[in-house]
C-alpha atoms as an extended CHARMM CRD file, in Angstrom:
* protein
*
       103  EXT
         1         1  UNK       CA            -44.1610000000       67.5220000000       44.9800000000  PROA      1               0.0000000000
         2         2  UNK       CA            -45.8580000000       69.8390000000       47.4400000000  PROA      2               0.0000000000
         3         3  UNK       CA            -47.6840000000       72.8150000000       45.8870000000  PROA      3               0.0000000000
         4         4  UNK       CA            -45.6370000000       75.2760000000       47.9460000000  PROA      4               0.0000000000
         5         5  UNK       CA            -42.4830000000       73.9470000000       46.2190000000  PROA      5               0.0000000000
         6         6  UNK       CA            -43.6980000000       74.9880000000       42.7850000000  PROA      6               0.0000000000
         7         7  UNK       CA            -42.9570000000       78.3750000000       41.2340000000  PROA      7               0.0000000000
         8         8  UNK       CA            -44.9420000000       79.4950000000       38.2140000000  PROA      8               0.0000000000
         9         9  UNK       CA            -43.5710000000       82.1040000000       35.8660000000  PROA      9               0.0000000000
        10        10  UNK       CA            -42.7650000000       83.0420000000       32.3160000000  PROA      10              0.0000000000
        11        11  UNK       CA            -39.8040000000       80.7180000000       31.7690000000  PROA      11              0.0000000000
        12        12  UNK       CA            -36.5490000000       80.3260000000       33.6620000000  PROA      12              0.0000000000
        13        13  UNK       CA            -35.6810000000       84.0260000000       33.4940000000  PROA      13              0.0000000000
        14        14  UNK       CA            -39.0590000000       85.0630000000       34.9000000000  PROA      14              0.0000000000
        15        15  UNK       CA            -38.9030000000       82.5510000000       37.7310000000  PROA      15              0.0000000000
        16        16  UNK       CA            -35.2800000000       83.4920000000       38.4990000000  PROA      16              0.0000000000
        17        17  UNK       CA            -36.2440000000       87.1620000000       38.6760000000  PROA      17              0.0000000000
        18        18  UNK       CA            -39.1280000000       86.3710000000       41.0320000000  PROA      18              0.0000000000
        19        19  UNK       CA            -36.7770000000       84.4060000000       43.2840000000  PROA      19              0.0000000000
        20        20  UNK       CA            -34.2050000000       87.2030000000       43.3790000000  PROA      20              0.0000000000
        21        21  UNK       CA            -36.8790000000       89.8120000000       44.0490000000  PROA      21              0.0000000000
        22        22  UNK       CA            -38.0640000000       87.7240000000       46.9950000000  PROA      22              0.0000000000
        23        23  UNK       CA            -34.7010000000       87.2790000000       48.7220000000  PROA      23              0.0000000000
        24        24  UNK       CA            -32.2370000000       89.9630000000       47.5620000000  PROA      24              0.0000000000
        25        25  UNK       CA            -31.9810000000       93.4750000000       48.9440000000  PROA      25              0.0000000000
        26        26  UNK       CA            -30.2550000000       96.3540000000       47.1440000000  PROA      26              0.0000000000
        27        27  UNK       CA            -26.4960000000       95.9870000000       47.6210000000  PROA      27              0.0000000000
        28        28  UNK       CA            -26.5620000000       92.2450000000       48.3370000000  PROA      28              0.0000000000
        29        29  UNK       CA            -24.3590000000       89.8880000000       46.3270000000  PROA      29              0.0000000000
        30        30  UNK       CA            -25.4460000000       87.2460000000       43.8300000000  PROA      30              0.0000000000
        31        31  UNK       CA            -22.6460000000       84.7630000000       43.0380000000  PROA      31              0.0000000000
        32        32  UNK       CA            -22.6420000000       82.5400000000       39.9640000000  PROA      32              0.0000000000
        33        33  UNK       CA            -20.2570000000       80.6610000000       37.6910000000  PROA      33              0.0000000000
        34        34  UNK       CA            -19.3390000000       82.5350000000       34.5290000000  PROA      34              0.0000000000
        35        35  UNK       CA            -19.8160000000       81.8840000000       31.7370000000  PROA      35              0.0000000000
        36        36  UNK       CA            -23.0290000000       79.9200000000       32.1190000000  PROA      36              0.0000000000
        37        37  UNK       CA            -26.4220000000       81.5660000000       31.6760000000  PROA      37              0.0000000000
        38        38  UNK       CA            -26.2430000000       85.0850000000       30.2400000000  PROA      38              0.0000000000
        39        39  UNK       CA            -29.2120000000       86.2880000000       32.3030000000  PROA      39              0.0000000000
        40        40  UNK       CA            -27.5170000000       85.9630000000       35.7160000000  PROA      40              0.0000000000
        41        41  UNK       CA            -25.5970000000       89.2750000000       35.6780000000  PROA      41              0.0000000000
        42        42  UNK       CA            -28.5850000000       91.0970000000       34.1890000000  PROA      42              0.0000000000
        43        43  UNK       CA            -30.9740000000       89.6910000000       36.7720000000  PROA      43              0.0000000000
        44        44  UNK       CA            -28.6160000000       90.5910000000       39.6170000000  PROA      44              0.0000000000
        45        45  UNK       CA            -28.4210000000       94.1600000000       38.3900000000  PROA      45              0.0000000000
        46        46  UNK       CA            -32.1940000000       94.3430000000       37.8870000000  PROA      46              0.0000000000
        47        47  UNK       CA            -32.7540000000       93.6980000000       41.6010000000  PROA      47              0.0000000000
        48        48  UNK       CA            -29.9550000000       96.0540000000       42.6880000000  PROA      48              0.0000000000
        49        49  UNK       CA            -27.5130000000       93.3040000000       43.6520000000  PROA      49              0.0000000000
        50        50  UNK       CA            -23.7760000000       93.2200000000       43.1040000000  PROA      50              0.0000000000
        51        51  UNK       CA            -22.9910000000       90.4920000000       40.5580000000  PROA      51              0.0000000000
        52        52  UNK       CA            -20.1290000000       88.1750000000       41.6030000000  PROA      52              0.0000000000
        53        53  UNK       CA            -19.1360000000       86.1120000000       38.5480000000  PROA      53              0.0000000000
        54        54  UNK       CA            -16.6760000000       83.2550000000       39.1220000000  PROA      54              0.0000000000
        55        55  UNK       CA            -14.7720000000       81.9670000000       36.0600000000  PROA      55              0.0000000000
        56        56  UNK       CA            -15.2700000000       78.3660000000       35.0090000000  PROA      56              0.0000000000
        57        57  UNK       CA            -12.4000000000       75.9130000000       35.2800000000  PROA      57              0.0000000000
        58        58  UNK       CA            -10.4150000000       75.2980000000       32.0620000000  PROA      58              0.0000000000
        59        59  UNK       CA            -12.4060000000       72.0910000000       31.4450000000  PROA      59              0.0000000000
        60        60  UNK       CA            -15.7100000000       73.9930000000       31.6640000000  PROA      60              0.0000000000
        61        61  UNK       CA            -16.7520000000       72.8150000000       35.1350000000  PROA      61              0.0000000000
        62        62  UNK       CA            -17.7640000000       75.2270000000       37.8580000000  PROA      62              0.0000000000
        63        63  UNK       CA            -15.0100000000       76.0900000000       40.3250000000  PROA      63              0.0000000000
        64        64  UNK       CA            -16.8030000000       75.3680000000       43.5910000000  PROA      64              0.0000000000
        65        65  UNK       CA            -13.8660000000       76.4660000000       45.7550000000  PROA      65              0.0000000000
        66        66  UNK       CA            -13.7040000000       79.8270000000       43.9750000000  PROA      66              0.0000000000
        67        67  UNK       CA            -17.4700000000       80.1600000000       44.2050000000  PROA      67              0.0000000000
        68        68  UNK       CA            -17.3190000000       79.6210000000       47.9660000000  PROA      68              0.0000000000
        69        69  UNK       CA            -14.4170000000       82.0750000000       48.2340000000  PROA      69              0.0000000000
        70        70  UNK       CA            -16.5650000000       84.9860000000       46.9980000000  PROA      70              0.0000000000
        71        71  UNK       CA            -19.1860000000       84.4730000000       49.7060000000  PROA      71              0.0000000000
        72        72  UNK       CA            -19.5430000000       87.2740000000       52.1920000000  PROA      72              0.0000000000
        73        73  UNK       CA            -22.0010000000       88.6560000000       54.7160000000  PROA      73              0.0000000000
        74        74  UNK       CA            -24.0860000000       90.3090000000       51.9490000000  PROA      74              0.0000000000
        75        75  UNK       CA            -24.2870000000       87.1830000000       49.7450000000  PROA      75              0.0000000000
        76        76  UNK       CA            -27.9360000000       86.2110000000       49.4640000000  PROA      76              0.0000000000
        77        77  UNK       CA            -27.8900000000       83.9000000000       46.4510000000  PROA      77              0.0000000000
        78        78  UNK       CA            -25.3670000000       81.4280000000       45.0630000000  PROA      78              0.0000000000
        79        79  UNK       CA            -26.4250000000       80.0430000000       41.7130000000  PROA      79              0.0000000000
        80        80  UNK       CA            -25.3280000000       76.4660000000       41.1030000000  PROA      80              0.0000000000
        81        81  UNK       CA            -26.4950000000       75.5650000000       37.6560000000  PROA      81              0.0000000000
        82        82  UNK       CA            -25.8240000000       73.3610000000       34.7270000000  PROA      82              0.0000000000
        83        83  UNK       CA            -24.4060000000       75.4680000000       31.9010000000  PROA      83              0.0000000000
        84        84  UNK       CA            -26.9350000000       76.0200000000       29.1390000000  PROA      84              0.0000000000
        85        85  UNK       CA            -24.8770000000       74.6670000000       26.2600000000  PROA      85              0.0000000000
        86        86  UNK       CA            -26.8860000000       72.3140000000       24.0720000000  PROA      86              0.0000000000
        87        87  UNK       CA            -25.4930000000       68.8140000000       23.6630000000  PROA      87              0.0000000000
        88        88  UNK       CA            -23.2170000000       68.7730000000       26.6790000000  PROA      88              0.0000000000
        89        89  UNK       CA            -22.6950000000       65.4850000000       28.4470000000  PROA      89              0.0000000000
        90        90  UNK       CA            -23.5510000000       64.7070000000       32.0630000000  PROA      90              0.0000000000
        91        91  UNK       CA            -19.8850000000       64.8900000000       33.0720000000  PROA      91              0.0000000000
        92        92  UNK       CA            -19.8720000000       68.6440000000       32.7170000000  PROA      92              0.0000000000
        93        93  UNK       CA            -22.5060000000       69.1240000000       35.3870000000  PROA      93              0.0000000000
        94        94  UNK       CA            -21.2900000000       66.5470000000       37.9280000000  PROA      94              0.0000000000
        95        95  UNK       CA            -18.5210000000       67.4410000000       40.3070000000  PROA      95              0.0000000000
        96        96  UNK       CA            -17.3120000000       65.4130000000       43.2430000000  PROA      96              0.0000000000
        97        97  UNK       CA            -17.4930000000       66.9060000000       46.7030000000  PROA      97              0.0000000000
        98        98  UNK       CA            -14.9200000000       66.2390000000       49.4050000000  PROA      98              0.0000000000
        99        99  UNK       CA            -16.9780000000       63.2730000000       50.6510000000  PROA      99              0.0000000000
       100       100  UNK       CA            -17.0400000000       61.6910000000       47.1740000000  PROA      100             0.0000000000
       101       101  UNK       CA            -20.6530000000       62.4830000000       46.3520000000  PROA      101             0.0000000000
       102       102  UNK       CA            -21.6470000000       63.9120000000       43.0010000000  PROA      102             0.0000000000
       103       103  UNK       CA            -22.9560000000       67.4460000000       43.2860000000  PROA      103             0.0000000000
């Protein structure tokens, strides 16, 4: 991996905050699936962004269509993550795109 592709920080929250501080301006939108990682709404607010939580599907997967539907001209970040629940299987983080690939 190239050195310029590595971010160093104090854990995932610290690195996430650094990323948001680098790309988000006050009033921009940060979209994310909810409920996943509890820090996302807090981090968005810390950088002055408008949080845009998108509810998970009933089976716990992220609703990619709903996530895309909240995008707007002020959306700067869309978080696509694996929920942070310990012991979950790989099926909860893999969704099939329209071309059949796992995303």
